[in-house]
PAZAPA-4460 file (N, C-alpha, C; in steps of 0.05 Angstrom, whole numbers, plus 32768, in hexadecimal, padded with zeros to 4 digits):
% residues 333
    n_x    n_y    n_z   ca_x   ca_y   ca_z    c_x    c_y    c_z   seq   type   mol
   83D4   766A   7E11   83C6   7681   7E1D   83AD   7679   7E2A     1      M     A
   83AF   7687   7E41   8392   767A   7E52   8379   7689   7E41     2      T     A
   835D   767E   7E4C   8347   7688   7E43   8341   76A4   7E47     3      I     A
   834E   76B0   7E65   8345   76C7   7E6A   8357   76D8   7E57     4      A     A
   8371   76D3   7E54   837E   76DF   7E3F   8376   76E9   7E24     5      A     A
   836E   76C9   7E1E   8367   76D5   7E00   834D   76E6   7DFC     6      K     A
   833C   76E1   7E10   8320   76F5   7E11   832E   7715   7E18     7      I     A
   8348   7711   7E24   8353   772D   7E2A   8356   7738   7E0F     8      F     A
   836C   772A   7DFF   8377   7731   7DE7   835D   7739   7DD4     9      A     A
   834A   7727   7DD3   8330   7730   7DBF   8327   7743   7DC6    10      G     A
   831E   774D   7DDC   8316   7769   7DE0   832A   777B   7DE3    11      M     A
   8342   777C   7DE6   8356   778E   7DD5   8358   7793   7DB9    12      A     A
   8357   777F   7DAC   8356   777C   7D94   833F   778E   7D82    13      S     A
   832A   7787   7D95   830E   779C   7D90   830F   77BA   7D91    14      M     A
   831B   77BE   7DA7   8321   77D6   7DB1   8334   77EB   7D9E    15      L     A
   8344   77D1   7D92   8357   77E2   7D7D   8348   77EB   7D5F    16      V     A
   833B   77CD   7D5F   8326   77D4   7D42   8312   77E8   7D48    17      L     A
   8308   77ED   7D63   82F1   7804   7D64   82FD   781D   7D5C    18      G     A
   8318   7820   7D6A   8322   7837   7D6A   832D   7844   7D4A    19      G     A
   832F   7830   7D3A   833A   7832   7D1C   8321   7839   7D16    20      A     A
   8300   782E   7D1A   82ED   7833   7D0D   82E3   784F   7D15    21      A     A
   82EA   7857   7D2E   82E6   786F   7D3A   82F1   7887   7D26    22      A     A
   830A   7882   7D20   8314   789B   7D0C   8315   7895   7CF3    23      Q     A
   8304   7884   7CE4   82F9   7881   7CCB   82E6   789C   7CC7    24      A     A
   82E8   78AA   7CB2   82D6   78BD   7CAE   82C8   78BA   7C92    25      E     A
   82AF   78BB   7C92   829C   78B6   7C7F   8298   78D0   7C6D    26      T     A
   829C   78CF   7C58   8291   78F0   7C45   827B   78E9   7C30    27      L     A
   826B   78FD   7C38   8256   78F9   7C24   825C   7904   7C0A    28      S     A
   8252   78FC   7BF6   825F   78FE   7BDE   824A   78FD   7BCA    29      L     A
   8247   791A   7BB7   822D   7917   7BA6   8238   7916   7B8B    30      G     A
   822B   7916   7B73   8231   791B   7B5F   8217   7912   7B47    31      D     A
   8214   791C   7B32   81F8   791A   7B27   81FA   7908   7B0C    32      F     A
   8214   78FD   7B0A   8213   78E3   7AFA   8202   78C9   7B04    33      Q     A
   8201   78B9   7AF1   81F0   78A0   7AFB   820B   788B   7B03    34      S     A
   8208   7877   7B12   821F   7862   7B13   822A   7859   7B03    35      T     A
   821D   785A   7AE8   8229   7841   7ACE   8233   7853   7ABF    36      N     A
   822E   7875   7AC0   8241   7889   7AB0   8259   7881   7AAF    37      H     A
   8269   7888   7A9D   8287   787C   7A98   8290   788F   7AB1    38      I     A
   828A   78AF   7ABA   8299   78BD   7ACA   8291   78AE   7ADF    39      V     A
   8280   78A8   7AE8   827F   7898   7B03   8293   7878   7B01    40      S     A
   8288   786E   7AF3   8299   7853   7AF5   82B3   7857   7AF2    41      V     A
   82C0   786B   7ADF   82DD   786A   7ADD   82E9   787D   7AEE    42      E     A
   82D9   7890   7AF8   82E0   78AA   7B03   82D4   78AC   7B26    43      G     A
   82BC   78AD   7B2F   82B4   78B1   7B46   82BF   789F   7B59    44      T     A
   82B1   7885   7B4D   82AF   786E   7B5D   82CF   7865   7B65    45      T     A
   82E1   7862   7B4C   82F6   785B   7B4B   8306   7868   7B5F    46      T     A
   8300   7881   7B5E   8313   7891   7B72   830D   788E   7B8D    47      W     A
   82F7   788E   7B97   82E3   7888   7BAE   82F5   786D   7BBC    48      M     A
   82F7   7859   7BAB   8301   783B   7BB0   8323   7844   7BB2    49      Q     A
   832F   7853   7BA7   8347   7859   7BA8   834F   7867   7BC4    50      A     A
   833E   787E   7BC3   8344   788F   7BE4   8343   7875   7BF6    51      V     A
   8325   7869   7BF7   8329   7854   7C12   8340   7841   7C14    52      E     A
   8348   783C   7BFE   8362   7825   7BFF   837A   7839   7C0A    53      E     A
   837B   784E   7BFE   8398   7857   7C00   8399   7869   7C22    54      A     A
   8381   786E   7C2B   8385   7875   7C49   8380   7862   7C5D    55      T     A
   837A   7847   7C57   837A   782F   7C60   835D   7834   7C72    56      G     A
   8350   783C   7C65   8335   783C   7C70   8331   7855   7C82    57      G     A
   833E   7864   7C85   833E   7884   7C95   8326   7895   7C8A    58      K     A
   8324   7891   7C6F   8309   789C   7C64   8301   788C   7C51    59      I     A
   82E3   788C   7C52   82D1   7880   7C3E   82BA   7892   7C39    60      D     A
   82A8   788A   7C2A   8293   7896   7C18   8277   7890   7C18    61      F     A
   8262   789F   7C1B   824B   789C   7C14   8244   78A9   7BF7    62      N     A
   823C   7899   7BE7   823C   78A9   7BCE   821A   78AD   7BC9    63      H     A
   8218   78C6   7BBD   81FF   78CF   7BAE   8201   78D6   7B98    64      F     A
   81FA   78C2   7B88   81FD   78C3   7B69   81E4   78CF   7B5A    65      P     A
   81E3   78D3   7B45   81C3   78DD   7B37   81B4   78F2   7B43    66      S     A
   81C7   7905   7B4C   81B3   7918   7B5E   81A6   7913   7B72    67      E     A
   81AE   78FD   7B87   819F   78F9   7B9A   819D   7905   7BAD    68      Q     A
   81B4   791A   7BB3   81B5   792C   7BC9   81B1   7947   7BBF    69      A     A
   81B5   7948   7BA2   81B5   796A   7B9C   81B4   7962   7B80    70      A     A
   81A1   797D   7B6D   81A5   7978   7B4F   81C4   7982   7B4D    71      K     A
   81CF   797F   7B33   81DE   7989   7B28   81E6   799E   7B2B    72      A     A
   81D8   79B2   7B26   81DA   79D3   7B33   81E2   79D9   7B49    73      K     A
   81DF   79C7   7B5C   81DC   79C9   7B78   81EE   79B9   7B8A    74      A     A
   81FF   79B0   7B78   8213   79A0   7B85   8227   79AE   7B9C    75      Q     A
   8232   79C3   7B8D   8243   79D4   7B9A   823B   79E0   7BB4    76      L     A
   821E   79E7   7BAE   8212   79F1   7BC7   820D   79E0   7BDC    77      D     A
   8208   79C9   7BD2   8208   79B1   7BE6   821E   79AA   7BFB    78      A     A
   8235   79AD   7BEA   8248   79B0   7BF8   8255   79BF   7C0B    79      V     A
   824A   79DD   7C04   824F   79F0   7C14   823C   79F4   7C31    80      N     A
   8225   79E6   7C2E   8213   79E5   7C3E   8212   79D4   7C4C    81      N     A
   8227   79C3   7C4B   822B   79A4   7C60   8218   798F   7C57    82      G     A
   8206   798F   7C42   81F4   797A   7C3D   820B   7965   7C2E    83      I     A
   821E   796C   7C22   8232   7959   7C19   8250   7963   7C21    84      L     A
   825E   794F   7C20   827B   7955   7C2A   828E   7958   7C11    85      D     A
   8287   794E   7BF8   8295   7953   7BE9   827E   794D   7BCC    86      A     A
   828A   7955   7BB4   827A   7952   7B9C   828C   7952   7B82    87      A     A
   827D   7943   7B78   828A   7946   7B54   827B   7956   7B44    88      L     A
   8286   796F   7B40   8273   7988   7B39   827B   798B   7B1B    89      I     A
   8262   798E   7B07   826A   7996   7AEF   8270   79B9   7AF0    90      G     A
   8288   79BD   7AE1   828A   79E0   7AE8   8278   79E9   7AD7    91      A     A
   826C   79E5   7AC8   825D   79F1   7AB2   8244   7A01   7ABF    92      S     A
   823A   79E9   7AD8   8226   79ED   7AE1   8224   7A03   7AFA    93      Y     A
   8240   7A0E   7AF9   8247   7A21   7B13   8253   7A36   7B03    94      H     A
   824C   7A3A   7AEF   825E   7A54   7ADB   8259   7A6C   7AF0    95      A     A
   824B   7A79   7AF7   8243   7A91   7B0D   8258   7A90   7B1E    96      E     A
   8259   7A7B   7B29   8270   7A77   7B3F   828E   7A73   7B3B    97      T     A
   828D   7A61   7B25   82A6   7A59   7B17   82AB   7A66   7AFD    98      L     A
   82AF   7A7E   7AF3   82AD   7A8B   7ADB   82C5   7A7C   7ACF    99      P     A
   82D8   7A81   7ADC   82F2   7A7A   7AD0   82FA   7A5F   7AC9   100      L     A
   82ED   7A4B   7AD1   82EE   7A2E   7ACD   82DA   7A2D   7AB7   101      N     A
   82CC   7A3A   7AB2   82BE   7A35   7A95   82CB   7A3A   7A78   102      S     A
   82E7   7A41   7A80   82F9   7A41   7A6E   82F8   7A24   7A5E   103      V     A
   82F2   7A10   7A68   82F6   79F7   7A5D   82DC   79EE   7A47   104      V     A
   82C7   7A01   7A49   82B4   79FD   7A39   82BA   7A0A   7A1A   105      G     A
   82CA   7A1E   7A19   82D4   7A28   7A00   82D5   7A11   79E9   106      L     A
   82D0   7A1C   79CF   82CF   7A04   79BA   82F0   7A0A   79B0   107      P     A
   82F9   79F4   79A5   830F   79F4   7992   832C   79EF   79A4   108      G     A
   832C   79E5   79B5   8346   79E4   79C4   834E   79C4   79C7   109      Y     A
   8341   79B9   79DD   8350   799C   79E1   8343   7988   79CD   110      Y     A
   8351   7971   79C6   834B   7962   79AE   8343   7944   79BD   111      G     A
   834A   7942   79DB   8344   7924   79E4   833E   7930   7A07   112      S     A
   8337   791C   7A10   832D   791D   7A2C   834C   791F   7A41   113      A     A
   835A   790A   7A35   8374   7910   7A42   8386   792A   7A43   114      V     A
   8380   7936   7A28   8395   794C   7A23   8386   7963   7A37   115      Q     A
   8367   7967   7A31   835C   7977   7A44   835C   7971   7A64   116      G     A
   835E   7958   7A6D   8360   7952   7A84   837D   795C   7A94   117      T     A
   8392   7952   7A82   83AC   795D   7A8A   83AE   797F   7A8E   118      K     A
   839E   7991   7A7B   839C   79AE   7A7B   8391   79B3   7A9D   119      A     A
   837D   79A7   7AA3   8366   79B0   7AB3   8376   79AA   7ACD   120      L     A
   8386   7994   7AD2   838E   7989   7AE5   83AB   7999   7AF1   121      Q     A
   83B8   79A6   7ADC   83C6   79B7   7ADD   83C4   79D5   7AE7   122      A     A
   83AD   79DE   7ADC   83A0   79F8   7AE8   838E   79F2   7B00   123      M     A
   8385   79DF   7B06   837B   79D7   7B1F   8390   79D4   7B36   124      L     A
   83AC   79D5   7B29   83BD   79CC   7B41   83C8   79E8   7B53   125      A     A
   83C2   79F9   7B3B   83CA   7A18   7B49   83C4   7A2D   7B2E   126      E     A
   83BD   7A44   7B39   83B9   7A5A   7B2B   8398   7A60   7B2F   127      G     A
   838B   7A6F   7B20   8370   7A78   7B1F   835C   7A67   7B22   128      P     A
   8360   7A54   7B10   834D   7A44   7B17   8348   7A30   7B33   129      L     A
   835E   7A2E   7B3D   835D   7A1F   7B54   8353   7A34   7B68   130      R     A
   835D   7A50   7B66   8359   7A5D   7B79   8334   7A6A   7B77   131      E     A
   832B   7A65   7B60   8310   7A6D   7B63   8300   7A56   7B6F   132      E     A
   830B   7A3B   7B69   82FC   7A29   7B7B   82FC   7A2A   7B92   133      I     A
   8316   7A30   7BA2   831A   7A36   7BB7   8308   7A4A   7BC8   134      L     A
   8305   7A60   7BB5   82F4   7A77   7BC0   82D6   7A70   7BC7   135      A     A
   82D1   7A5E   7BBB   82B6   7A4F   7BB7   82B4   7A40   7BD3   136      A     A
   82C6   7A41   7BE2   82C2   7A2C   7BFC   82CB   7A0D   7BF8   137      G     A
   82D6   7A02   7BE2   82D6   79E9   7BDC   82F7   79E4   7BD2   138      V     A
   8304   79CE   7BDB   831B   79CE   7BD0   831F   79B8   7BB3   139      T     A
   8329   79BC   7B9B   832A   79AA   7B89   833E   7995   7B8A   140      P     A
   8330   797A   7B88   8344   7963   7B90   8350   7959   7B76   141      I     A
   833C   7956   7B61   8348   7954   7B42   8331   795B   7B31   142      F     A
   833B   7957   7B15   8324   7965   7B02   832D   7957   7AE9   143      G     A
   8313   7952   7ADA   831B   793E   7ABF   8305   794C   7AAC   144      F     A
   830E   7948   7A92   82F7   7957   7A81   82E6   793C   7A6F   145      V     A
   82D6   7946   7A64   82C6   792E   7A56   82D7   7936   7A30   146      L     A
   82CF   7921   7A27   82E2   7925   7A0A   82D4   793D   79FD   147      P     A
   82E3   794B   79E9   82D3   7964   79DD   82B9   795F   79CE   148      P     A
   82AD   796E   79D4   828A   7973   79C3   8293   7968   79A8   149      Y     A
   8279   7954   799D   827B   7954   7985   825D   7959   7980   150      Q     A
   8258   795C   7962   8239   795C   7959   822D   7949   7955   151      V     A
   8215   7940   795C   8203   7929   7955   81EB   7936   7945   152      L     A
   81E1   792A   7931   81D1   793B   791C   81C3   791A   7909   153      A     A
   81A7   792C   78FD   819E   7913   78ED   81AA   7920   78D0   154      K     A
   81BD   7931   78CB   81C5   7937   78B6   81E2   793D   78BA   155      E     A
   81F7   793B   78AB   820E   793F   78A8   8218   795B   78AD   156      R     A
   821F   7964   78BD   8227   7986   78C5   8244   7985   78BC   157      L     A
   8253   7995   78AA   8265   79A2   78A9   8270   79BB   78B0   158      G     A
   8276   79D1   78A1   827E   79EB   78A5   8262   79F6   78AA   159      G     A
   826C   7A12   78B7   8258   7A23   78BF   823C   7A2B   78AC   160      P     A
   8244   7A26   7896   8224   7A28   7881   8211   7A13   788A   161      A     A
   821C   79F9   7893   8208   79E8   789B   81F7   79E8   78B3   162      D     A
   81FA   79FE   78C4   81F1   79FA   78E1   81DB   7A15   78DF   163      W     A
   81DE   7A27   78CB   81C8   7A3A   78CC   81AE   7A35   78D8   164      E     A
   81A8   7A45   78E4   818C   7A48   78F4   8186   7A27   7900   165      A     A
   8197   7A13   7903   8190   79F9   7912   818C   79F9   792D   166      L     A
   817D   79EC   793B   8172   79E8   7959   8186   79D8   7964   167      D     A
   8196   79E4   7976   81B2   79D0   797C   81B1   79CB   7999   168      V     A
   81B7   79B2   79A9   81B6   79AE   79C0   81CF   79BE   79CD   169      R     A
   81D2   79C8   79E0   81E9   79D7   79E6   81E2   79D0   7A07   170      T     A
   81FA   79D3   7A15   8200   79D5   7A37   820F   79E9   7A40   171      S     A
   8200   79FD   7A4C   8208   7A11   7A56   8214   7A27   7A40   172      G     A
   8215   7A46   7A4B   8212   7A59   7A3B   8224   7A5A   7A27   173      A     A
   8241   7A54   7A30   8257   7A4E   7A1B   8255   7A3D   7A04   174      T     A
   8246   7A28   7A04   823F   7A18   79F3   822B   7A23   79DD   175      Q     A
   821A   7A31   79EC   8203   7A3C   79DF   820F   7A53   79CC   176      A     A
   8225   7A5D   79D4   8232   7A77   79C2   823E   7A63   79AB   177      M     A
   8247   7A49   79AF   8256   7A3D   799C   823F   7A37   7987   178      T     A
   8224   7A2A   798F   8216   7A26   797A   820E   7A4A   796E   179      A     A
   820E   7A5C   797B   8202   7A75   796F   821F   7A7A   7959   180      R     A
   8236   7A76   795D   824D   7A7E   7950   824C   7A72   7939   181      S     A
   823D   7A56   7937   823F   7A51   791B   8225   7A4B   790D   182      L     A
   8211   7A61   7918   81F9   7A67   7909   81DF   7A57   7913   183      G     A
   81E7   7A49   7922   81CD   7A3B   7932   81C0   7A44   794B   184      G     A
   81AE   7A38   795A   819E   7A3B   796F   81A3   7A30   7988   185      V     A
   81B2   7A34   799C   81BA   7A20   79B4   81A3   7A21   79C3   186      G     A
   819D   7A0B   79C7   8184   79FC   79D9   818A   79F1   79EF   187      I     A
   817E   79FA   7A05   818B   79E8   7A22   8173   79D9   7A29   188      S     A
   817D   79BA   7A22   8166   79A6   7A32   817B   7995   7A3D   189      I     A
   8171   798A   7A53   817E   797C   7A68   8183   795C   7A55   190      P     A
   8197   7957   7A5F   819E   7938   7A51   818F   7923   7A53   191      G     A
   817E   7922   7A64   8165   7908   7A5B   8152   790E   7A47   192      P     A
   814B   7926   7A47   8132   792C   7A30   8143   7931   7A16   193      E     A
   815A   7931   7A0F   8169   7934   79F6   815D   791F   79E4   194      V     A
   815F   7907   79EA   8152   78EF   79DC   813A   78F7   79CB   195      Y     A
   8126   78FF   79DC   810A   7904   79D3   8106   791D   79C7   196      T     A
   8113   792C   79CA   8115   794B   79B9   8120   7947   799E   197      A     A
   813C   7933   799D   8141   792D   797F   812A   791D   796E   198      I     A
   8126   7906   797B   810E   78F8   796F   80F6   7904   796C   199      E     A
   80F0   791B   7977   80D3   7922   7972   80D9   793F   795B   200      R     A
   80FA   7945   7955   8102   795A   7943   80FB   7974   7951   201      G     A
   8105   7974   796C   8102   798D   7977   8121   7996   7976   202      R     A
   8134   7983   7970   814F   798B   7971   8159   7985   7952   203      L     A
   816C   7990   7945   8170   798D   792B   8192   797F   7936   204      D     A
   81A0   7986   7946   81B5   797F   794F   81C6   797C   796B   205      A     A
   81D1   7974   7976   81DC   796D   7991   81F5   7970   7992   206      V     A
   8201   7985   79A8   821A   7985   79AC   8223   7976   79C4   207      L     A
   822E   795D   79C6   8236   7946   79DB   824D   7939   79DB   208      F     A
   8258   7935   79F0   826F   7927   79F4   826A   790C   79EB   209      P     A
   8279   78FB   79D9   8271   78E2   79CE   8274   78CA   79E6   210      L     A
   8281   78CD   79FB   8286   78BA   7A0D   826D   78B7   7A1D   211      A     A
   825E   78D0   7A18   8244   78CF   7A2C   8226   78C7   7A1D   212      S     A
   822A   78C6   79FF   8218   78BD   79EC   820D   78A7   79F8   213      V     A
   8212   788B   79FD   8209   7877   7A07   81F7   7879   7A1C   214      P     A
   81FD   7882   7A33   81E9   788A   7A48   81CF   789A   7A45   215      G     A
   81CD   78A2   7A31   81B4   78B4   7A20   81AD   78A8   7A07   216      Y     A
   81B4   788F   79FC   81B7   7881   79EC   81B0   7898   79CF   217      K     A
   81B8   78AC   79CA   81B9   78C1   79B8   81C1   78AD   799D   218      L     A
   81CC   789B   7993   81D8   7891   7983   81BE   7889   7975   219      N     A
   81A9   7881   7980   818E   7876   7977   8180   7884   7968   220      E     A
   8184   78A3   796B   816D   78B5   795D   8181   78C7   794F   221      V     A
   819C   78C5   7947   81A9   78D1   7936   81B9   78C4   791C   222      V     A
   81BD   78D1   7907   81CE   78BC   78F1   81E8   78C8   78E8   223      S     A
   81F6   78E0   78FB   820A   78ED   78F7   821A   78F4   7908   224      H     A
   8231   78E9   7912   8243   78F4   792C   8258   78FA   791F   225      I     A
   8265   7914   7924   8281   791D   7924   8291   7912   7933   226      S     A
   82AD   790C   792E   82C1   7903   7941   82D5   7918   7942   227      T     A
   82DD   7926   793F   82F8   7935   793A   82F1   7957   793C   228      N     A
   82D9   7959   7941   82CE   797A   794D   82D8   797C   7968   229      G     A
   82D9   7999   796C   82DE   79A0   7988   82CA   79B6   7996   230      S     A
   82AE   79B1   799A   82A0   79C4   799B   8299   79CD   79BA   231      F     A
   82B2   79CB   79CA   82B3   79CF   79E5   82B5   79B9   79F5   232      G     A
   82C0   79BC   7A11   82BE   79AB   7A24   82AF   79A6   7A3A   233      G     A
   82B3   7998   7A4C   82A9   7991   7A67   82BA   798E   7A7D   234      Y     A
   82B2   799D   7A93   82CA   7995   7AA7   82BB   798C   7ABD   235      S     A
   82BF   7973   7ACD   82BA   796C   7AE3   82D5   796B   7AF8   236      F     A
   82CB   797A   7B0E   82DE   7980   7B26   82D9   7974   7B41   237      I     A
   82E6   7960   7B4D   82DB   7954   7B66   82E7   796B   7B7F   238      M     A
   82D5   796F   7B8A   82DA   7982   7B9F   82D0   7979   7BB9   239      V     A
   82DD   7981   7BD4   82DA   797E   7BEE   82D7   799A   7BF9   240      V     A
   82C0   7999   7C0D   82BE   79B2   7C1D   82DC   79BB   7C29   241      R     A
   82E5   79CF   7C29   8300   79D9   7C2C   8308   79D5   7C50   242      S     A
   82F4   79E5   7C5D   82F4   79E0   7C7E   82FB   79C0   7C86   243      D     A
   82EE   79AF   7C72   82EB   7992   7C7B   8306   7982   7C72   244      L     A
   830E   798B   7C5D   8329   7983   7C4C   833F   798F   7C57   245      F     A
   833D   79A4   7C66   8353   79B2   7C72   8353   799F   7C8E   246      D     A
   8344   7995   7C98   8347   7989   7CAF   834F   796F   7CB5   247      S     A
   834D   7966   7C96   8356   7946   7C96   8375   7944   7C9B   248      L     A
   837F   792F   7CA2   8399   792B   7CA6   83AA   792F   7C88   249      D     A
   83C6   7936   7C8F   83D7   793C   7C74   83D8   7928   7C5C   250      A     A
   83D8   790D   7C6C   83DB   78F3   7C5A   83C3   78EC   7C50   251      D     A
   83AA   78F1   7C58   8393   78F0   7C4C   838A   7904   7C37   252      V     A
   8398   791E   7C3A   8393   7932   7C26   83A1   7925   7C12   253      Q     A
   83BA   7920   7C10   83CE   7917   7BFC   83C0   78FE   7BF2   254      E     A
   83B7   78EA   7BFC   83AD   78D2   7BEF   8393   78DB   7BDD   255      A     A
   837E   78ED   7BE5   836C   78FA   7BD2   8375   7904   7BBF   256      M     A
   8388   7919   7BBF   8397   7924   7BA6   83A7   7911   7B95   257      I     A
   83B3   7901   7B9F   83C6   78ED   7B8C   83B7   78DA   7B7C   258      S     A
   83A0   78CF   7B91   8390   78B7   7B84   837C   78C9   7B71   259      T     A
   8379   78E1   7B6E   836B   78F3   7B64   8371   78F7   7B49   260      G     A
   8392   78FD   7B47   83A4   7904   7B31   83A4   78E8   7B1D   261      N     A
   83A3   78D2   7B30   83A7   78B6   7B1B   838B   78B2   7B10   262      D     A
   8377   78B7   7B1B   835E   78B4   7B12   834D   78CB   7B00   263      I     A
   835A   78DF   7AFD   8351   78F5   7AED   8359   78EC   7ACC   264      A     A
   8373   78E1   7ACA   837D   78D5   7AB7   8374   78BE   7AA9   265      L     A
   836A   78AD   7AC0   8360   7894   7ABD   8347   7895   7AAD   266      H     A
   8332   78A9   7ABC   8319   78AB   7AB3   8318   78BB   7A93   267      V     A
   832F   78C9   7A90   8332   78DA   7A79   8336   78C9   7A62   268      A     A
   8349   78B2   7A66   8353   78A0   7A57   833D   788A   7A4F   269      K     A
   8334   7881   7A65   831B   7870   7A63   8302   7880   7A4B   270      A     A
   8305   7899   7A4F   82EC   78A0   7A39   82F5   78A2   7A21   271      Q     A
   8312   78AC   7A1B   831B   78AD   79FC   831E   7891   79F6   272      D     A
   831F   787E   7A05   831D   7864   79FB   8304   785B   79F1   273      D     A
   82F1   7860   7A04   82D5   785A   79FE   82CA   7865   79E3   274      S     A
   82D4   787B   79DC   82CB   788F   79C7   82D3   787C   79A9   275      V     A
   82EA   7872   79AB   82F5   7863   7993   82E6   784E   7997   276      D     A
   82DC   7841   79A9   82CC   7829   79A0   82AF   782E   799B   277      E     A
   82A3   7844   79A4   828C   784A   79A3   8288   7851   7982   278      L     A
   829A   7862   7977   82A3   7867   795D   82A1   7852   794E   279      V     A
   82AD   783B   794C   82AB   7825   7943   8293   7817   793D   280      A     A
   8285   7815   7957   8269   7808   795E   8255   781A   7949   281      Q     A
   825C   7836   794D   823C   7841   7941   8244   783F   7925   282      W     A
   825B   783E   7916   8264   783A   78FF   8259   7822   78F6   283      K     A
   825A   780D   7906   8251   77F3   78FC   8231   77F6   7901   284      A     A
   8223   7805   790D   8207   7807   790A   81FF   7818   78FA   285      E     A
   820C   781E   78E5   820D   782F   78CD   8206   7848   78D0   286      G     A
   820D   785B   78EC   8210   7879   78F2   8229   7881   78E0   287      I     A
   8224   789A   78D6   823A   78A8   78C6   824B   78B4   78DE   288      D     A
   8262   78A7   78E9   8276   78B4   78FC   8288   78C3   78E7   289      T     A
   8287   78D9   78E3   829E   78E9   78D1   82AB   78F9   78E2   290      Y     A
   82C2   7901   78CF   82D4   7914   78D6   82D3   7930   78C4   291      S     A
   82D7   7946   78D5   82D8   795F   78C4   82ED   7961   78B1   292      F     A
   82EA   796A   789C   8306   796F   7887   8316   7988   7897   293      T     A
   832B   7991   788F   8338   799F   789A   832F   79BD   7896   294      D     A
   8320   79C0   787A   8310   79D4   7875   82F9   79DC   7883   295      E     A
   82EF   79CC   788A   82D8   79CE   789B   82DF   79D2   78B9   296      E     A
   82F4   79C6   78C3   8302   79D0   78DD   8302   79ED   78DC   297      L     A
   8319   79F4   78CE   8324   7A0E   78CD   830B   7A22   78CC   298      A     A
   82F2   7A1C   78BE   82DD   7A2E   78BC   82D3   7A2D   78D8   299      A     A
   82CA   7A13   78E1   82BE   7A14   78FC   82CF   7A20   7912   300      L     A
   82E9   7A23   7912   82F8   7A2D   7928   82FB   7A4A   7921   301      R     A
   82FB   7A56   790B   82F8   7A72   7905   82DD   7A7D   790D   302      E     A
   82C9   7A71   790A   82AC   7A7C   7917   82AF   7A79   7937   303      E     A
   82BA   7A60   7941   82B2   7A60   7958   82C3   7A6E   796B   304      M     A
   82DB   7A7C   795E   82F1   7A8F   796A   82E0   7AA2   7980   305      A     A
   82C8   7AAC   7976   82B1   7ABF   797C   82AD   7ABA   799A   306      L     A
   82AA   7AA0   799E   82A6   7A93   79B9   82BB   7A9F   79CD   307      V     A
   82D3   7A93   79CC   82EA   7A9C   79D8   82E7   7ABB   79DB   308      T     A
   82E6   7AD1   79C9   82DF   7AE9   79D0   82C7   7AEF   79E2   309      E     A
   82B3   7AE2   79DC   829C   7AE9   79EC   82A9   7AE3   7A0A   310      D     A
   82AF   7AC7   7A0E   82B5   7AC7   7A2D   82C9   7AD4   7A34   311      W     A
   82E0   7ADA   7A2B   82F0   7AF2   7A37   82DC   7B0B   7A3C   312      V     A
   82D3   7B13   7A2E   82C3   7B2B   7A33   82AE   7B2C   7A46   313      S     A
   82A1   7B17   7A4B   828C   7B13   7A5A   829A   7B0E   7A77   314      R     A
   82AE   7AFE   7A7B   82B7   7AFD   7A98   82CC   7B15   7A9C   315      I     A
   82D9   7B1A   7A8C   82EA   7B31   7A8B   8301   7B34   7A9E   316      D     A
   8313   7B46   7AA3   832B   7B44   7AB7   8341   7B3D   7AAC   317      G     A
   835C   7B3D   7AB5   8372   7B3A   7AAC   8373   7B14   7AB0   318      E     A
   8365   7B0C   7ACB   836D   7AF0   7AC9   835F   7ADF   7AB7   319      Q     A
   8348   7AEB   7AB1   8341   7AD7   7A91   834F   7ADB   7A7F   320      T     A
   8362   7AEA   7A74   8373   7AEC   7A5F   838C   7AD1   7A6A   321      Q     A
   838D   7AD5   7A81   83AB   7AC3   7A86   839C   7AAC   7A8A   322      N     A
   8381   7AA3   7A91   8378   7A86   7A95   8377   7A7C   7A72   323      V     A
   8370   7A90   7A69   836D   7A88   7A4C   838C   7A7F   7A3A   324      L     A
   83A0   7A8F   7A41   83BA   7A90   7A34   83C7   7A73   7A41   325      A     A
   83C0   7A6C   7A5C   83C7   7A4F   7A69   83BE   7A38   7A59   326      T     A
   839E   7A3C   7A58   838D   7A28   7A4F   839B   7A20   7A2D   327      Y     A
   83A0   7A3B   7A22   83A8   7A31   7A09   83C4   7A21   7A05   328      K     A
   83CE   7A2F   7A16   83ED   7A1F   7A17   83E8   7A06   7A1B   329      E     A
   83D8   79F9   7A34   83DE   79E5   7A43   83C9   79D5   7A27   330      L     A
   83B7   79DB   7A21   83A6   79CA   7A13   83B9   79C6   79F1   331      T     A
   83C9   79D7   79EE   83D7   79D1   79D7   83F1   79BD   79D4   332      S     A
   83F3   79B6   79EC   8407   799F   79F5   8400   7989   79ED   333      Q     A
***
C-alpha cells in the first residue's frame, strides 16, 4: 500500500470512528446514594456499565450521585424538567405523585430483598404501578427493594407492649403509621443525623434496612438489632424521561430493560447476602442480633394490620384494592 493510500485509509477510519462517536448519546443520571453504598456499587454503577457494554457504546452516562444534581425528593422533578435524563428515585420520596407505588412501604409482607424485588419487577412490567409512573412523565426501567426494615435499639424490643411511647425514627408517612400502630411515636430524621440522635438519646429506636446500617455506622450506637421482622420496605426505581426513552432505538431500549432485569435481582441478592454477613459480624462484636418469637411476630402483625387499612383508606379507589391484592399474592410466592 502506498503512503497516500495509507493516509487515505487512516482518514477513512477516523471518519468511521467519528461517525460512531457522534451517534453515542450521553445521559445524565442522578441519584441520592453515595458511590460506596451497596445500592450504587451493585445497582446503579453496575447497570450503567452493563448498558454501555450492551449497546456497544451507543449509550453512556454522566453520573451525579450523592444529590449532586438534585435532592432526594427532587430527583423526579429534575428528570421532568430536563436537568437530568434519568434517575434512581426512592418511591417513598414521591408518595404524592406515586401513591400506589408506596405499597412497598407497608409492613408485614416480603421477607427478603429478592422476594420483594421479584414482586416489584412484576408490578412495574404492567399494571397500575407502571401506569402511575408513566403518568408522571417517566418510564420505569427496573426496580428493586431494600431488605425489610428491622428495629435497632439500645434495648431488646419484642411485642407491642415494649414499644409504648418510644421515639422511633421512621421514613415516610406509612412507616410513621407503623410506629404508631405499635404504640410508638414516629419521628422523621434524615439518615445522616440518625447516629447523633441515637447517641444523644433523642431516639429510642430506629426502623432501618440492615444492608444500609454500615453506611451510617448505626451499629456503633445500638446494642440490639432484630433480624426477622418486617417493618415495611423501600423501593428504588430507575426511570428515564419518557420522551427521551421513546426516541431511543428499539435495541437500546431493550438493552436498558434486559440489563435492568438482571441488575435488579443482582442488587437484591447482594443486599440479602450482605445482611447475613453483617449479622455474623455484629454478633461477634457483642451486639444482640435476635429473632422475634412466633408469638411476638403474630402480635406485631396483628397491630400493624392497621397500617394497611390506613393506606387503603387514605389512597382510596378500586385500583388501590387491586394493587394490594396483587402485592399480597406476589410477596407470598
